[in-house]
C-alpha positions in Angstrom: -12.8 2.4 202.4 -16.2 3.3 201.0 -14.5 5.4 198.3 -12.4 2.4 197.3 -15.5 0.3 197.0 -17.2 2.9 194.9 -14.2 3.2 192.6 -14.0 -0.5 192.1 -17.8 -0.7 191.5 -17.7 2.1 188.9 -14.7 0.4 187.1 -16.6 -2.9 187.0 -19.6 -1.1 185.4 -17.4 0.5 182.8 -15.7 -2.9 182.0 -19.1 -4.7 181.7 -20.3 -2.2 179.1 -17.2 -2.1 177.0 -17.7 -3.9 173.7 -21.3 -4.7 174.6 -22.8 -2.5 171.8 -21.9 -2.4 168.1 -23.4 1.0 167.5 -23.9 4.1 169.7 -26.2 6.9 168.6 -26.1 10.3 170.1 -28.6 13.0 169.3 -32.2 14.1 169.0 -35.5 12.5 170.0 -38.9 13.9 169.0 -42.5 12.9 169.0 -44.0 13.3 165.5 -47.5 14.3 164.7 -48.1 13.5 161.0 -50.9 15.1 159.0 -51.6 13.6 155.5 -53.1 16.4 153.3 -53.6 17.0 149.6 -51.4 20.1 149.7 -50.2 22.8 152.0 -52.9 25.3 153.0 -52.8 28.9 152.0 -52.7 31.6 154.7 -56.1 31.5 156.5 -57.3 28.4 154.7 -58.4 25.2 156.4 -57.3 21.9 154.7 -59.0 18.7 155.6 -56.5 15.9 156.4 -57.1 12.5 155.0 -55.2 10.8 157.9 -53.4 11.6 161.1 -51.0 9.5 163.1 -48.4 10.0 165.9 -45.0 8.4 165.7 -41.6 8.6 167.4 -39.0 10.6 165.5 -35.9 12.7 165.7 -33.1 12.0 163.3 -30.8 10.3 165.7 -33.7 8.3 167.2 -34.8 7.2 163.8 -31.3 6.1 162.8 -30.9 4.2 166.1 -34.2 2.4 165.7 -33.5 1.4 162.1 -30.2 -0.1 163.0 -31.8 -2.0 165.9 -34.6 -3.3 163.6 -32.0 -4.9 161.4 -30.5 -6.7 164.4 -27.7 -4.4 165.6 -26.9 -4.0 169.3 -27.5 -0.3 169.8 -27.3 2.1 172.7 -28.9 5.6 172.6 -27.5 8.7 174.3 -30.0 11.6 174.4 -31.9 14.1 176.5 -35.7 14.0 176.8 -38.1 15.8 179.1 -39.6 14.6 182.3 -43.0 14.3 180.7 -45.3 11.7 179.1 -43.6 12.1 175.6 -40.2 11.5 177.2 -41.4 8.4 179.1 -43.1 7.1 176.0 -39.9 7.7 173.9 -37.8 5.7 176.3 -40.3 2.9 176.3 -40.4 2.8 172.5 -36.6 2.4 172.5 -36.9 -0.5 175.0 -39.6 -2.1 172.9 -37.3 -2.0 169.9 -34.4 -3.5 171.8 -32.4 -0.3 172.2 -30.4 0.3 175.4 -31.7 3.4 177.2 -29.3 3.5 180.2 -27.8 6.7 178.9 -30.9 8.7 178.0 -31.3 11.6 180.4 -34.5 13.3 181.5 -34.8 17.0 182.4 -37.4 19.3 184.1 -35.9 22.3 182.2 -37.5 21.6 178.8 -40.2 19.5 177.2 -39.5 16.6 174.9 -39.0 17.7 171.3 -42.2 17.7 169.1 -42.5 18.0 165.4 -45.7 18.5 163.3 -45.2 17.0 159.8 -47.5 17.8 156.9 -47.3 15.1 154.2 -48.7 16.0 150.7 -50.2 13.8 148.1 -46.7 13.1 146.6 -45.4 11.9 150.0 -43.3 15.0 150.5 -43.2 16.4 154.1 -43.1 19.9 155.5 -42.1 20.4 159.2 -42.8 22.6 162.2 -40.5 21.6 165.0 -39.7 22.5 168.6 -36.4 21.1 169.7 -37.1 21.3 173.5 -34.8 19.1 175.6 -32.6 18.2 172.6 -31.0 21.7 172.8 -29.8 21.0 176.4 -27.5 18.0 175.6 -23.9 18.8 176.2 -20.5 17.0 175.7 -20.1 16.9 179.5 -23.2 14.7 179.6 -22.3 12.6 176.6 -18.6 11.9 177.2 -19.0 9.8 180.3 -21.5 7.6 178.5 -19.2 7.2 175.5 -16.3 6.3 177.8 -18.4 3.6 179.5 -19.7 2.2 176.2 -16.3 2.3 174.4 -15.6 -0.8 172.2 -18.5 0.0 169.9 -17.7 0.0 166.2 -19.8 2.8 164.9 -20.9 6.2 166.4 -23.8 8.1 164.8 -24.5 11.7 165.6 -27.1 14.2 164.3 -27.6 17.9 164.2 -30.8 17.9 166.3 -28.6 18.7 169.3 -26.3 21.8 169.4 -23.8 21.7 166.6 -20.9 22.3 168.9 -22.0 19.2 171.0 -22.2 17.2 167.8 -18.7 18.3 166.7 -17.2 17.3 170.1 -19.1 14.0 170.1 -17.8 13.0 166.7 -14.2 14.0 167.7 -14.4 11.9 170.8 -15.9 8.9 169.0 -13.1 8.9 166.5 -10.6 9.1 169.3 -12.2 6.0 170.8 -11.6 4.2 167.5 -15.1 4.2 166.1 -16.3 4.9 162.6 -18.3 8.1 162.8 -21.4 9.0 160.8 -23.0 12.5 160.5 -25.9 13.9 158.5 -25.8 17.8 158.3 -29.6 18.1 158.5 -31.4 20.5 158.7 -29.3 22.4 156.2 -26.4 24.3 157.6 -24.1 26.8 155.8 -20.8 26.2 157.7 -18.9 23.6 159.8 -15.6 24.0 161.4 -12.7 22.4 159.4 -11.9 20.0 162.2 -15.4 18.6 162.2 -15.0 17.3 158.6 -11.9 15.4 159.7 -13.9 13.9 162.6 -16.5 12.4 160.3 -15.7 9.0 158.7 -18.9 9.0 156.6 -21.1 12.0 155.8 -24.6 11.3 154.5 -26.5 14.2 153.0 -29.0 15.2 150.3 -28.6 17.8 147.5 -29.9 20.7 149.5 -27.6 19.9 152.4 -24.7 19.6 150.0 -25.4 23.0 148.5 -25.7 24.4 152.0 -22.2 23.3 152.9 -20.4 24.0 149.6 -22.5 26.6 147.8 -22.8 24.2 144.8 -26.3 23.5 143.6 -27.0 19.8 143.1 -29.1 19.3 139.9 -27.7 16.0 138.6 -25.0 13.3 139.0 -22.3 15.6 137.7 -23.0 18.3 140.3 -23.4 15.7 143.0 -19.8 14.5 142.2 -18.5 18.0 142.5 -20.0 18.4 145.9 -18.6 15.1 147.1 -15.1 16.0 145.9 -15.3 19.2 147.8 -16.3 17.4 151.0 -13.4 15.0 150.4 -11.0 18.0 150.2 -12.2 19.2 153.5 -11.3 15.9 155.2 -14.2 13.5 155.1 -13.1 10.2 153.7 -16.5 8.7 152.7 -19.6 10.5 151.4 -23.1 9.4 150.3 -25.2 12.1 148.6 -28.8 11.0 148.1 -30.8 11.9 145.0 -34.4 10.9 146.0 -35.9 8.5 143.5 -32.7 8.6 141.5 -30.8 6.8 144.2 -27.5 8.0 145.6 -23.9 8.8 144.6 -21.3 7.3 146.9 -17.6 7.8 147.2 -14.5 6.8 149.2 -11.3 8.7 148.8 -8.9 6.9 146.5 -11.7 4.7 145.0 -14.1 5.0 142.0 -17.3 7.0 142.6 -20.5 5.0 142.1 -24.1 5.9 141.3 -26.5 3.5 143.1 -29.9 3.4 141.4 -33.0 2.4 143.2 -36.3 0.6 142.5 -39.1 2.8 141.3 -42.0 2.7 143.8 -45.1 4.6 144.7 -44.0 6.9 147.6 -46.6 7.2 150.4 -44.4 9.1 152.8 -40.7 10.0 152.4 -40.4 11.4 156.0 -37.3 9.8 157.7 -36.1 8.1 154.5 -32.6 9.6 154.9 -32.5 8.5 158.6 -33.5 5.0 157.5 -30.5 5.1 155.1 -28.1 6.2 157.8 -29.3 3.5 160.3 -28.8 0.9 157.6 -25.3 2.1 156.8 -24.4 2.0 160.5 -25.7 -1.6 160.6 -23.6 -2.6 157.6 -20.4 -0.8 158.8 -20.7 -2.5 162.2 -21.7 -6.0 161.1 -20.5 -6.4 157.4 -17.2 -4.4 157.3 -15.9 -6.8 154.7 -18.5 -5.6 152.1 -17.5 -3.0 149.6 -18.8 0.5 150.3 -21.0 0.6 147.2 -22.5 -2.7 148.2 -23.4 -1.3 151.6 -25.0 1.8 150.0 -26.9 -0.3 147.5 -28.4 -2.4 150.3 -29.2 0.6 152.4 -30.8 2.4 149.5 -33.1 -0.6 148.8 -34.2 -0.7 152.5 -34.9 3.0 152.5 -36.9 2.6 149.3 -39.1 0.0 151.0 -39.7 2.4 153.9 -41.2 5.2 151.8 -44.0 2.9 150.6 -45.6 3.1 154.1 -46.8 6.1 156.2 -45.1 7.1 159.4 -41.5 7.4 160.4 -40.1 4.7 162.6 -43.3 2.7 162.2 -42.6 2.5 158.4 -39.1 1.1 158.8 -38.9 -2.6 158.0 -37.4 -5.2 160.3 -34.9 -7.9 159.4 -37.6 -10.5 159.1 -39.5 -8.4 156.6 -36.6 -8.1 154.1 -35.0 -10.2 151.5 -32.2 -12.5 152.7 -30.0 -11.1 149.9 -29.7 -8.0 152.0 -27.9 -10.1 154.7 -25.7 -12.3 152.6 -22.0 -12.3 153.4 -20.9 -12.1 149.7 -21.6 -9.3 147.3 -24.4 -10.7 145.3 -26.9 -7.9 145.7 -28.6 -7.1 142.4 -29.1 -3.3 142.5 -27.5 -1.4 139.7 -24.2 0.1 140.8 -22.3 2.0 138.1 -19.0 3.9 138.2 -19.5 7.6 137.4 
């Protein structure tokens, strides 16, 4: 009898969670220590920082928080340590309105930590310890995805083991979700099936070169990388070009170059994650918009983020942004040109 009661209760929990969230993010959580310095020190040299701050990071965590800041209903699936950084990470998600029911804590490793050195041009360098992120397995993630099914978009990063990411993306697609993946930090190879499990790949030039062997120096070479990724089975690609915007493409449609506003970059850390979080938001909430329009809006929000220091703390909220970014019709004014 007690077994029947437990079974009914578990089924009720699953049903109550289905369709409750628009976006589910699976992946890494870090605590970031940011040092703002004129330049990187030489060996044995001491450089005096102009500013220091701590922030919450991790690619997946950043993407999750950006989507939530725009107003999406988001759940996070991750592994953090049973330590202060882990507790603080979970509380930060809660403060931003992210569901944390499926964040696990472990005694076997500390919460991930990254030291970030940001130079005078706003460009970061990283020293990272993955910690608990490396312990997340598909056996831990799959039950959470099954409970949460009904979500529109699944985002996964490479801050967890790549094999786990591959299986997460495959399962997400089987559940009917649009899947987003950013192959960062740079990797040289992915299994063929993984490309087919990704609805949208977002990457920069270095990451594109890592996967294809093709250096990205301009829009023409960016197009070549994108076409190669299409051949491998990924239907939509956004390749970012820093201050030159991004090139975006869907199979069977024209390829677009999305330009961006020119701003004074203070800190570009997490700009790509900001872009991914925005794209997840638009795919889940504005599916009627064209793909280039979604990318143009996401690029503009990410451009705003680099004008402030920090990572998640630099990401703007819905209330801080132009209403044009949330219009239902395609009136956004950023330059989108066919290439």
